[in-house]
C-alpha atoms as a printed R data frame, in Angstrom:
    type eleno elety resid chain resno       x       y       z
1   ATOM     1    CA   MET     A     1  30.830  20.332   0.626
2   ATOM     2    CA   ARG     A     2  29.223  18.317  -2.180
3   ATOM     3    CA   LEU     A     3  28.178  14.775  -1.364
4   ATOM     4    CA   SER     A     4  29.693  11.849  -3.243
5   ATOM     5    CA   ALA     A     5  27.498   9.839  -5.683
6   ATOM     6    CA   ASN     A     6  27.189   7.129  -3.038
7   ATOM     7    CA   ALA     A     7  26.100   9.556  -0.340
8   ATOM     8    CA   GLU     A     8  23.634  11.317  -2.667
9   ATOM     9    CA   VAL     A     9  21.780   8.118  -3.524
10  ATOM    10    CA   VAL     A    10  21.704   6.966   0.099
11  ATOM    11    CA   ALA     A    11  20.596  10.390   1.339
12  ATOM    12    CA   SER     A    12  17.854  10.663  -1.298
13  ATOM    13    CA   VAL     A    13  16.393   7.228  -0.467
14  ATOM    14    CA   VAL     A    14  16.546   7.698   3.290
15  ATOM    15    CA   ALA     A    15  15.139  11.198   3.245
16  ATOM    16    CA   TYR     A    16  12.292  10.313   0.920
17  ATOM    17    CA   SER     A    17  11.500   7.166   2.907
18  ATOM    18    CA   LEU     A    18  11.283   9.036   6.211
19  ATOM    19    CA   CYS     A    19   9.126  11.825   4.832
20  ATOM    20    CA   SER     A    20   6.863   9.553   2.800
21  ATOM    21    CA   GLY     A    21   6.358   7.088   5.654
22  ATOM    22    CA   SER     A    22   5.445   9.816   8.138
23  ATOM    23    CA   LEU     A    23   3.313  12.160   5.994
24  ATOM    24    CA   VAL     A    24   0.446   9.657   5.630
25  ATOM    25    CA   LEU     A    25   0.186   9.297   9.392
26  ATOM    26    CA   VAL     A    26   0.541  12.982  10.091
27  ATOM    27    CA   ASN     A    27  -2.125  13.982   7.603
28  ATOM    28    CA   LYS     A    28  -4.433  11.258   8.890
29  ATOM    29    CA   LEU     A    29  -4.159  12.816  12.377
30  ATOM    30    CA   VAL     A    30  -4.561  16.308  11.021
31  ATOM    31    CA   LEU     A    31  -7.791  15.359   9.240
32  ATOM    32    CA   HIS     A    32  -9.143  13.845  12.431
33  ATOM    33    CA   TYR     A    33  -9.105  17.329  14.010
34  ATOM    34    CA   LEU     A    34  -9.335  19.491  10.884
35  ATOM    35    CA   PRO     A    35 -11.486  17.600   8.331
36  ATOM    36    CA   TYR     A    36 -10.736  19.954   5.427
37  ATOM    37    CA   PRO     A    37  -8.402  17.961   3.141
38  ATOM    38    CA   SER     A    38  -7.932  20.486   0.326
39  ATOM    39    CA   ILE     A    39  -7.437  23.433   2.685
40  ATOM    40    CA   VAL     A    40  -4.931  21.437   4.731
41  ATOM    41    CA   VAL     A    41  -2.939  20.622   1.604
42  ATOM    42    CA   THR     A    42  -3.084  24.235   0.433
43  ATOM    43    CA   ILE     A    43  -1.620  25.447   3.757
44  ATOM    44    CA   GLN     A    44   1.142  22.861   3.432
45  ATOM    45    CA   LEU     A    45   1.946  24.083  -0.068
46  ATOM    46    CA   TRP     A    46   2.009  27.684   1.139
47  ATOM    47    CA   ALA     A    47   4.373  26.682   3.942
48  ATOM    48    CA   ALA     A    48   6.847  25.215   1.439
49  ATOM    49    CA   LEU     A    49   6.665  28.362  -0.718
50  ATOM    50    CA   LEU     A    50   7.293  30.515   2.365
51  ATOM    51    CA   PHE     A    51  10.285  28.366   3.251
52  ATOM    52    CA   ILE     A    52  11.747  28.801  -0.265
53  ATOM    53    CA   GLN     A    53  11.144  32.556  -0.371
54  ATOM    54    CA   LEU     A    54  12.663  33.149   3.072
55  ATOM    55    CA   GLY     A    55  15.648  30.979   2.213
56  ATOM    56    CA   ASN     A    56  16.205  32.892  -1.016
57  ATOM    57    CA   ALA     A    57  15.661  36.297   0.645
58  ATOM    58    CA   PHE     A    58  18.315  35.596   3.284
59  ATOM    59    CA   ASN     A    59  20.704  34.117   0.667
60  ATOM    60    CA   LEU     A    60  20.502  30.690   2.300
61  ATOM    61    CA   MET     A    61  19.625  28.921  -0.975
62  ATOM    62    CA   ASP     A    62  19.502  29.497  -4.701
63  ATOM    63    CA   VAL     A    63  16.189  29.203  -6.522
64  ATOM    64    CA   ASP     A    64  15.472  28.806 -10.249
65  ATOM    65    CA   PRO     A    65  13.618  31.830 -11.682
66  ATOM    66    CA   ILE     A    66  10.034  31.659 -12.856
67  ATOM    67    CA   VAL     A    67  10.151  31.395 -16.685
68  ATOM    68    CA   MET     A    68   7.466  30.298 -19.122
69  ATOM    69    CA   ARG     A    69   9.484  27.484 -20.728
70  ATOM    70    CA   PHE     A    70   9.630  25.809 -17.306
71  ATOM    71    CA   VAL     A    71   5.997  26.560 -16.458
72  ATOM    72    CA   LYS     A    72   4.636  24.660 -19.459
73  ATOM    73    CA   PRO     A    73   6.054  21.187 -18.651
74  ATOM    74    CA   TYR     A    74   5.322  21.595 -14.954
75  ATOM    75    CA   LEU     A    75   1.715  22.636 -15.556
76  ATOM    76    CA   LEU     A    76   0.611  19.126 -16.628
77  ATOM    77    CA   TYR     A    77   2.530  17.615 -13.749
78  ATOM    78    CA   THR     A    78   0.850  20.058 -11.377
79  ATOM    79    CA   VAL     A    79  -2.569  18.948 -12.534
80  ATOM    80    CA   ALA     A    80  -1.687  15.341 -11.803
81  ATOM    81    CA   PHE     A    81   0.039  16.306  -8.564
82  ATOM    82    CA   SER     A    82  -2.930  18.308  -7.295
83  ATOM    83    CA   LEU     A    83  -5.432  15.635  -8.263
84  ATOM    84    CA   GLY     A    84  -3.262  12.935  -6.689
85  ATOM    85    CA   VAL     A    85  -2.921  14.823  -3.426
86  ATOM    86    CA   TYR     A    86  -6.639  15.461  -3.306
87  ATOM    87    CA   CYS     A    87  -7.469  11.797  -3.985
88  ATOM    88    CA   ASN     A    88  -4.981  10.771  -1.298
89  ATOM    89    CA   MET     A    89  -6.503  13.111   1.251
90  ATOM    90    CA   LYS     A    90 -10.058  12.079   0.371
91  ATOM    91    CA   SER     A    91  -9.052   8.435   0.695
92  ATOM    92    CA   LEU     A    92  -7.528   9.081   4.121
93  ATOM    93    CA   SER     A    93 -10.594  10.922   5.276
94  ATOM    94    CA   LEU     A    94 -13.029   8.176   4.174
95  ATOM    95    CA   SER     A    95 -11.057   4.969   4.790
96  ATOM    96    CA   ASN     A    96  -8.077   3.653   6.786
97  ATOM    97    CA   VAL     A    97  -4.351   4.084   6.150
98  ATOM    98    CA   GLU     A    98  -3.892   0.470   4.998
99  ATOM    99    CA   THR     A    99  -6.417   0.946   2.158
100 ATOM   100    CA   VAL     A   100  -4.345   3.822   0.758
101 ATOM   101    CA   ILE     A   101  -1.110   1.815   1.124
102 ATOM   102    CA   VAL     A   102  -2.503  -1.249  -0.649
103 ATOM   103    CA   PHE     A   103  -3.624   0.758  -3.672
104 ATOM   104    CA   ARG     A   104  -0.272   2.547  -3.705
105 ATOM   105    CA   ALA     A   105   1.312  -0.917  -3.750
106 ATOM   106    CA   LEU     A   106  -0.402  -1.574  -7.084
107 ATOM   107    CA   ALA     A   107   1.162   1.516  -8.672
108 ATOM   108    CA   PRO     A   108   4.449  -0.195  -9.737
109 ATOM   109    CA   LEU     A   109   2.459  -2.381 -12.165
110 ATOM   110    CA   LEU     A   110   1.126   0.662 -14.032
111 ATOM   111    CA   VAL     A   111   4.404   2.574 -13.794
112 ATOM   112    CA   SER     A   112   6.289  -0.429 -15.298
113 ATOM   113    CA   ILE     A   113   3.882  -0.343 -18.238
114 ATOM   114    CA   PHE     A   114   4.445   3.416 -18.645
115 ATOM   115    CA   ASP     A   115   8.194   2.787 -18.442
116 ATOM   116    CA   ALA     A   116   8.029   0.323 -21.350
117 ATOM   117    CA   MET     A   117   5.609   2.407 -23.446
118 ATOM   118    CA   PHE     A   118   6.978   5.896 -22.938
119 ATOM   119    CA   LEU     A   119  10.254   5.982 -21.001
120 ATOM   120    CA   GLY     A   120  12.416   3.673 -23.129
121 ATOM   121    CA   ARG     A   121  12.525   0.577 -20.969
122 ATOM   122    CA   GLU     A   122  12.044  -3.078 -21.812
123 ATOM   123    CA   TRP     A   123   8.903  -4.874 -20.637
124 ATOM   124    CA   PRO     A   124   9.197  -6.507 -17.218
125 ATOM   125    CA   SER     A   125  10.692  -9.990 -17.010
126 ATOM   126    CA   LEU     A   126   8.750 -13.097 -15.989
127 ATOM   127    CA   ARG     A   127  10.144 -12.672 -12.463
128 ATOM   128    CA   SER     A   128   8.865  -9.115 -12.375
129 ATOM   129    CA   TRP     A   129   5.418 -10.054 -13.690
130 ATOM   130    CA   GLY     A   130   5.305 -12.726 -10.996
131 ATOM   131    CA   ALA     A   131   6.209 -10.175  -8.326
132 ATOM   132    CA   LEU     A   132   3.564  -7.771  -9.633
133 ATOM   133    CA   SER     A   133   1.014 -10.637  -9.548
134 ATOM   134    CA   VAL     A   134   1.891 -11.211  -5.904
135 ATOM   135    CA   ILE     A   135   1.257  -7.565  -5.215
136 ATOM   136    CA   ALA     A   136  -2.169  -7.785  -6.907
137 ATOM   137    CA   LEU     A   137  -2.977 -10.956  -5.001
138 ATOM   138    CA   GLY     A   138  -2.111  -9.308  -1.717
139 ATOM   139    CA   ALA     A   139  -4.301  -6.303  -2.554
140 ATOM   140    CA   TYR     A   140  -7.194  -8.636  -3.399
141 ATOM   141    CA   GLY     A   141  -6.722 -10.533  -0.166
142 ATOM   142    CA   TYR     A   142  -6.806  -7.296   1.771
143 ATOM   143    CA   ALA     A   143 -10.030  -6.186   0.067
144 ATOM   144    CA   MET     A   144 -11.683  -9.458   1.136
145 ATOM   145    CA   THR     A   145 -10.845  -8.789   4.796
146 ATOM   146    CA   ASP     A   146 -11.662  -5.056   4.888
147 ATOM   147    CA   GLU     A   147 -14.864  -4.227   6.755
148 ATOM   148    CA   GLN     A   148 -15.498  -1.178   4.624
149 ATOM   149    CA   PHE     A   149 -15.343  -3.278   1.469
150 ATOM   150    CA   GLN     A   150 -17.796  -5.795   2.916
151 ATOM   151    CA   SER     A   151 -20.243  -3.114   4.042
152 ATOM   152    CA   GLN     A   152 -19.885  -0.577   1.210
153 ATOM   153    CA   GLY     A   153 -18.537  -2.645  -1.638
154 ATOM   154    CA   ALA     A   154 -16.623  -0.971  -4.456
155 ATOM   155    CA   GLN     A   155 -17.890   2.447  -3.359
156 ATOM   156    CA   ALA     A   156 -15.386   2.439  -0.505
157 ATOM   157    CA   TYR     A   157 -12.569   2.143  -3.059
158 ATOM   158    CA   PHE     A   158 -13.523   4.875  -5.519
159 ATOM   159    CA   TRP     A   159 -11.020   7.452  -4.234
160 ATOM   160    CA   PRO     A   160  -8.163   4.965  -3.652
161 ATOM   161    CA   THR     A   161  -8.657   3.583  -7.175
162 ATOM   162    CA   LEU     A   162  -8.558   7.060  -8.682
163 ATOM   163    CA   TYR     A   163  -5.482   7.791  -6.587
164 ATOM   164    CA   LEU     A   164  -3.795   4.677  -8.036
165 ATOM   165    CA   PHE     A   165  -4.170   5.812 -11.652
166 ATOM   166    CA   VAL     A   166  -3.277   9.458 -10.954
167 ATOM   167    CA   ILE     A   167  -0.176   8.636  -8.865
168 ATOM   168    CA   SER     A   168   1.076   6.189 -11.552
169 ATOM   169    CA   PHE     A   169   0.853   8.857 -14.244
170 ATOM   170    CA   GLU     A   170   2.488  11.378 -11.924
171 ATOM   171    CA   MET     A   171   5.438   9.050 -11.211
172 ATOM   172    CA   ALA     A   172   6.155   8.442 -14.900
173 ATOM   173    CA   TYR     A   173   5.682  12.043 -15.986
174 ATOM   174    CA   GLY     A   174   7.746  13.306 -13.023
175 ATOM   175    CA   LYS     A   175  10.718  11.266 -14.250
176 ATOM   176    CA   LYS     A   176  10.285  12.782 -17.697
177 ATOM   177    CA   ILE     A   177  10.549  16.261 -16.174
178 ATOM   178    CA   THR     A   178  13.710  15.523 -14.181
179 ATOM   179    CA   SER     A   179  15.317  14.178 -17.356
180 ATOM   180    CA   GLY     A   180  14.168  16.825 -19.810
181 ATOM   181    CA   VAL     A   181  13.829  20.105 -17.861
182 ATOM   182    CA   ASP     A   182  17.112  21.825 -17.098
183 ATOM   183    CA   MET     A   183  16.596  22.980 -13.505
184 ATOM   184    CA   LYS     A   184  19.732  24.231 -11.736
185 ATOM   185    CA   THR     A   185  18.539  23.880  -8.113
186 ATOM   186    CA   LEU     A   186  16.532  21.389  -6.077
187 ATOM   187    CA   SER     A   187  14.273  24.212  -4.964
188 ATOM   188    CA   GLY     A   188  13.172  24.789  -8.539
189 ATOM   189    CA   PRO     A   189  10.865  21.752  -8.909
190 ATOM   190    CA   VAL     A   190   9.459  22.317  -5.399
191 ATOM   191    CA   LEU     A   191   8.762  25.984  -6.221
192 ATOM   192    CA   TYR     A   192   7.039  25.225  -9.530
193 ATOM   193    CA   THR     A   193   4.876  22.335  -8.267
194 ATOM   194    CA   ASN     A   194   3.750  24.167  -5.137
195 ATOM   195    CA   LEU     A   195   3.192  27.511  -6.829
196 ATOM   196    CA   LEU     A   196   1.128  25.918  -9.551
197 ATOM   197    CA   GLY     A   197  -0.508  23.455  -7.198
198 ATOM   198    CA   TRP     A   198  -2.300  25.554  -4.625
199 ATOM   199    CA   PRO     A   199  -4.894  27.284  -6.864
200 ATOM   200    CA   PRO     A   200  -6.415  23.930  -7.956
201 ATOM   201    CA   MET     A   201  -6.532  22.821  -4.323
202 ATOM   202    CA   LEU     A   202  -8.618  25.855  -3.377
203 ATOM   203    CA   GLY     A   203 -10.947  24.910  -6.241
204 ATOM   204    CA   PHE     A   204 -11.205  21.366  -4.864
205 ATOM   205    CA   ALA     A   205 -12.028  22.880  -1.472
206 ATOM   206    CA   ALA     A   206 -14.942  24.785  -2.977
207 ATOM   207    CA   MET     A   207 -16.150  21.711  -4.811
208 ATOM   208    CA   GLY     A   208 -16.057  19.668  -1.635
209 ATOM   209    CA   GLY     A   209 -17.926  22.241   0.437
210 ATOM   210    CA   GLU     A   210 -15.003  22.744   2.836
211 ATOM   211    CA   TYR     A   211 -15.506  26.514   3.193
212 ATOM   212    CA   GLN     A   212 -19.089  26.008   4.339
213 ATOM   213    CA   ARG     A   213 -17.977  23.237   6.642
214 ATOM   214    CA   ILE     A   214 -15.427  25.572   8.276
215 ATOM   215    CA   ARG     A   215 -18.064  28.218   8.781
216 ATOM   216    CA   ASN     A   216 -20.410  25.713  10.323
217 ATOM   217    CA   ASP     A   217 -17.732  24.349  12.635
218 ATOM   218    CA   ILE     A   218 -16.680  27.826  13.754
219 ATOM   219    CA   SER     A   219 -20.294  28.801  14.407
220 ATOM   220    CA   ALA     A   220 -20.872  25.680  16.437
221 ATOM   221    CA   ARG     A   221 -17.789  26.356  18.549
222 ATOM   222    CA   VAL     A   222 -18.848  29.940  19.169
223 ATOM   223    CA   MET     A   223 -22.359  28.837  20.128
224 ATOM   224    CA   ASN     A   224 -20.937  26.305  22.543
225 ATOM   225    CA   GLY     A   225 -18.684  28.946  24.082
226 ATOM   226    CA   GLU     A   226 -15.473  27.111  23.310
227 ATOM   227    CA   GLU     A   227 -12.246  28.993  23.802
228 ATOM   228    CA   HIS     A   228 -10.586  28.077  20.526
229 ATOM   229    CA   LEU     A   229 -12.044  28.265  17.021
230 ATOM   230    CA   PHE     A   230 -10.001  25.231  16.034
231 ATOM   231    CA   PRO     A   231  -8.586  22.412  18.213
232 ATOM   232    CA   PRO     A   232  -5.062  23.435  19.370
233 ATOM   233    CA   ILE     A   233  -3.802  19.892  18.828
234 ATOM   234    CA   GLY     A   234  -5.053  20.100  15.258
235 ATOM   235    CA   ILE     A   235  -3.176  23.368  14.675
236 ATOM   236    CA   PHE     A   236  -0.001  21.833  16.104
237 ATOM   237    CA   LEU     A   237  -0.317  18.747  13.909
238 ATOM   238    CA   LEU     A   238  -0.928  20.976  10.919
239 ATOM   239    CA   PHE     A   239   2.326  22.756  11.698
240 ATOM   240    CA   VAL     A   240   4.092  19.407  11.822
241 ATOM   241    CA   GLY     A   241   2.471  18.461   8.528
242 ATOM   242    CA   CYS     A   242   3.785  21.654   6.948
243 ATOM   243    CA   ILE     A   243   7.346  20.677   7.965
244 ATOM   244    CA   VAL     A   244   6.982  17.123   6.705
245 ATOM   245    CA   GLY     A   245   5.219  18.297   3.520
246 ATOM   246    CA   THR     A   246   8.113  20.668   2.733
247 ATOM   247    CA   GLY     A   247  10.520  17.835   3.421
248 ATOM   248    CA   ILE     A   248   8.802  15.445   1.044
249 ATOM   249    CA   GLY     A   249   8.785  18.105  -1.630
250 ATOM   250    CA   TYR     A   250  12.559  18.339  -1.541
251 ATOM   251    CA   SER     A   251  13.355  14.704  -0.810
252 ATOM   252    CA   GLY     A   252  10.897  13.460  -3.404
253 ATOM   253    CA   TRP     A   253  12.422  15.406  -6.281
254 ATOM   254    CA   PHE     A   254  15.935  14.618  -4.990
255 ATOM   255    CA   CYS     A   255  15.224  10.872  -4.967
256 ATOM   256    CA   ARG     A   256  13.371  10.970  -8.275
257 ATOM   257    CA   SER     A   257  16.443  12.482  -9.946
258 ATOM   258    CA   LYS     A   258  18.662   9.661  -8.670
259 ATOM   259    CA   VAL     A   259  16.579   6.603  -9.599
260 ATOM   260    CA   SER     A   260  14.118   5.619 -12.308
261 ATOM   261    CA   ALA     A   261  10.322   6.001 -12.240
262 ATOM   262    CA   ALA     A   262   9.560   2.393 -11.249
263 ATOM   263    CA   SER     A   263  12.308   2.338  -8.628
264 ATOM   264    CA   TYR     A   264  11.039   5.576  -7.146
265 ATOM   265    CA   THR     A   265   7.512   4.200  -6.991
266 ATOM   266    CA   LEU     A   266   8.614   0.959  -5.326
267 ATOM   267    CA   ILE     A   267  10.719   2.789  -2.734
268 ATOM   268    CA   GLY     A   268   7.530   4.520  -1.695
269 ATOM   269    CA   VAL     A   269   5.715   1.203  -1.442
270 ATOM   270    CA   ILE     A   270   8.395  -0.502   0.646
271 ATOM   271    CA   ASN     A   271   8.804   2.242   3.225
272 ATOM   272    CA   LYS     A   272   5.037   2.172   3.851
273 ATOM   273    CA   CYS     A   273   5.537  -0.942   5.994
274 ATOM   274    CA   LEU     A   274   6.829   1.329   8.717
275 ATOM   275    CA   THR     A   275   3.681   3.376   8.376
276 ATOM   276    CA   VAL     A   276   1.546   0.273   8.943
277 ATOM   277    CA   LEU     A   277   3.460  -0.619  12.135
278 ATOM   278    CA   ALA     A   278   3.121   2.917  13.477
279 ATOM   279    CA   ASN     A   279  -0.553   2.991  12.533
280 ATOM   280    CA   LEU     A   280  -1.183  -0.204  14.519
281 ATOM   281    CA   LEU     A   281   0.264   1.489  17.589
282 ATOM   282    CA   ILE     A   282  -1.456   4.894  17.495
283 ATOM   283    CA   TRP     A   283  -4.698   4.576  15.470
284 ATOM   284    CA   ASP     A   284  -7.914   2.760  16.251
285 ATOM   285    CA   GLN     A   285  -9.085   2.331  12.624
286 ATOM   286    CA   HIS     A   286  -6.471  -0.150  11.452
287 ATOM   287    CA   ALA     A   287  -7.139  -3.345   9.476
288 ATOM   288    CA   SER     A   288  -7.462  -6.843  10.818
289 ATOM   289    CA   MET     A   289  -4.472  -9.164  11.169
290 ATOM   290    CA   ASP     A   290  -5.491 -10.953   7.955
291 ATOM   291    CA   GLY     A   291  -5.500  -7.590   6.235
292 ATOM   292    CA   ILE     A   292  -2.050  -6.773   7.527
293 ATOM   293    CA   LEU     A   293  -0.738 -10.138   6.270
294 ATOM   294    CA   SER     A   294  -2.257  -9.457   2.867
295 ATOM   295    CA   LEU     A   295  -0.586  -6.049   2.857
296 ATOM   296    CA   SER     A   296   2.708  -7.713   3.779
297 ATOM   297    CA   LEU     A   297   2.314  -9.964   0.757
298 ATOM   298    CA   CYS     A   298   2.072  -6.823  -1.398
299 ATOM   299    CA   LEU     A   299   5.347  -5.564   0.065
300 ATOM   300    CA   VAL     A   300   7.042  -8.912  -0.456
301 ATOM   301    CA   GLY     A   301   6.087  -8.788  -4.119
302 ATOM   302    CA   GLY     A   302   7.592  -5.323  -4.301
303 ATOM   303    CA   VAL     A   303  10.885  -6.561  -2.830
304 ATOM   304    CA   PHE     A   304  11.245  -9.294  -5.502
305 ATOM   305    CA   TYR     A   305  10.368  -7.022  -8.391
306 ATOM   306    CA   GLN     A   306  13.265  -6.399 -10.766
307 ATOM   307    CA   GLN     A   307  13.190  -3.328 -12.911
308 ATOM   308    CA   ALA     A   308  13.477  -3.798 -16.656
309 ATOM   309    CA   PRO     A   309  16.660  -2.511 -18.352
310 ATOM   310    CA   MET     A   310  16.717   0.361 -20.793
311 ATOM   311    CA   LYS     A   311  16.090  -0.411 -24.454
312 ATOM   312    CA   LYS     A   312  19.197  -0.279 -26.602
313 ATOM   313    CA   ILE     A   313  18.816   2.890 -28.676
314 ATOM   314    CA   GLU     A   314  21.478   4.852 -30.521
315 ATOM   315    CA   HIS     A   315  22.644   7.854 -28.555
316 ATOM   316    CA   ASP     A   316  21.841  10.500 -31.164
317 ATOM   317    CA   HIS     A   317  18.513  11.744 -29.865
318 ATOM   318    CA   VAL     A   318  19.252  15.216 -28.492
319 ATOM   319    CA   ASN     A   319  16.936  18.194 -28.816
320 ATOM   320    CA   GLY     A   320  17.888  21.642 -29.987
321 ATOM   321    CA   ASP     A   321  18.648  22.870 -26.460
322 ATOM   322    CA   GLY     A   322  21.272  20.188 -25.940
323 ATOM   323    CA   VAL     A   323  19.117  18.356 -23.439
324 ATOM   324    CA   GLY     A   324  18.669  14.645 -24.018
325 ATOM   325    CA   SER     A   325  15.087  13.579 -24.530
326 ATOM   326    CA   PRO     A   326  13.619  11.754 -21.515
327 ATOM   327    CA   PHE     A   327  12.179   9.166 -23.864
328 ATOM   328    CA   LYS     A   328  15.141   8.400 -26.110
329 ATOM   329    CA   GLY     A   329  18.857   7.908 -25.693
330 ATOM   330    CA   LYS     A   330  18.763   8.454 -21.945
331 ATOM   331    CA   ALA     A   331  20.650   6.093 -19.640
332 ATOM   332    CA   ASN     A   332  18.434   6.479 -16.608
333 ATOM   333    CA   ASP     A   333  19.531   5.457 -13.139
334 ATOM   334    CA   GLY     A   334  18.620   2.168 -11.633
335 ATOM   335    CA   ASP     A   335  18.873  -0.317 -14.518
336 ATOM   336    CA   GLY     A   336  18.182  -3.824 -13.298
337 ATOM   337    CA   VAL     A   337  16.982  -2.598  -9.909
338 ATOM   338    CA   GLU     A   338  15.805  -5.071  -7.323
339 ATOM   339    CA   LEU     A   339  13.668  -3.482  -4.690
340 ATOM   340    CA   GLY     A   340  15.670  -4.594  -1.699
341 ATOM   341    CA   MET     A   341  17.161  -1.307  -0.509
342 ATOM   342    CA   THR     A   342  20.794  -2.496  -0.884
343 ATOM   343    CA   PRO     A   343  20.464  -3.750  -4.474
344 ATOM   344    CA   LEU     A   344  18.635  -0.521  -5.350
345 ATOM   345    CA   LEU     A   345  21.459   1.623  -4.093
346 ATOM   346    CA   GLN     A   346  24.143  -0.544  -5.665
347 ATOM   347    CA   SER     A   347  22.426  -0.544  -9.036
348 ATOM   348    CA   SER     A   348  21.826   3.202  -8.994
349 ATOM   349    CA   LEU     A   349  25.439   3.881  -8.112
350 ATOM   350    CA   GLN     A   350  26.715   1.506 -10.784
351 ATOM   351    CA   SER     A   351  24.504   3.184 -13.383
352 ATOM   352    CA   ARG     A   352  25.788   6.636 -12.349
353 ATOM   353    CA   SER     A   353  29.375   5.380 -12.449
354 ATOM   354    CA   ASN     A   354  28.929   3.890 -15.932
355 ATOM   355    CA   ARG     A   355  27.332   7.048 -17.199
356 ATOM   356    CA   GLY     A   356  30.231   9.101 -15.864
357 ATOM   357    CA   THR     A   357  32.706   6.769 -17.617
358 ATOM   358    CA   ASN     A   358  30.841   7.054 -20.912
359 ATOM   359    CA   ASN     A   359  30.731  10.834 -20.698
360 ATOM   360    CA   GLY     A   360  34.472  10.947 -20.244
361 ATOM   361    CA   ARG     A   361  35.152   9.221 -23.599
């Protein structure tokens, strides 16, 4: 039974929020026991591919075929995706969860600029610029209370900063793909990104010396007479991470197809507040209370941000394949979005309803 438009938007936001909010914590725990970020991500990508292949083999799901005209647009996205995942994992391994979340909270500013420059949207309103300024202020306040920033300076923020720029590009380009590449199944984008994504991750592992680190750790465990080559709790958490990683692959592309690039980015920022609360309960490397308050200020700014509407362009920009260009003449979801969850859903549904009415004329 196919879900209604209302149910699809709600399901996409809820599923993506749950997976996104939990994956940061799960991977942080995994890296505590298995400090090999690129190898961990590679295993998670392989797990998603195995899930897809088994589902297709047993006729439980349809999967788009591997064709060159789909590989080309996904290749650039895969480069950004792989680099973003690596930067995220490196950030988690060298700093605390709140640091990653604060820099992720700055991403809507860059994505809004990309929306205006490349995805056919107006520039943000004064209210939106004010909200983005609040986000930046909260991030600055957090940096002033972070012990790692005080002791290491800007060096502690190299990987989070790189992650910010990469994830912003990935969000904008990902929306372009969902609008311009004619995939028939939800498994298609997950298959292409994971299939193209794991070779670069193995390269990152070599660059980071992770293979040698594994050999050293195994040798040390053998020398100490330990029963297991790897901590059993680490293996279990890795298994959980594989499940959550597969879930975010599907829920992420599902949600991205229902809302616009900036809305998708801000959803990810807002649901991170649950990650912070969970992190305070289970992890001993969390920020100070002043840092948490500064982070909350970032999230408040995200709530009051209002997405810019689409530019008014004549609807005659269609390419030779009959697929509307993602940059022109495309009535994307989520016009006028406010980042409270209810306004977001209402706006997305209204946009989908209007588009359906226009198509029927």
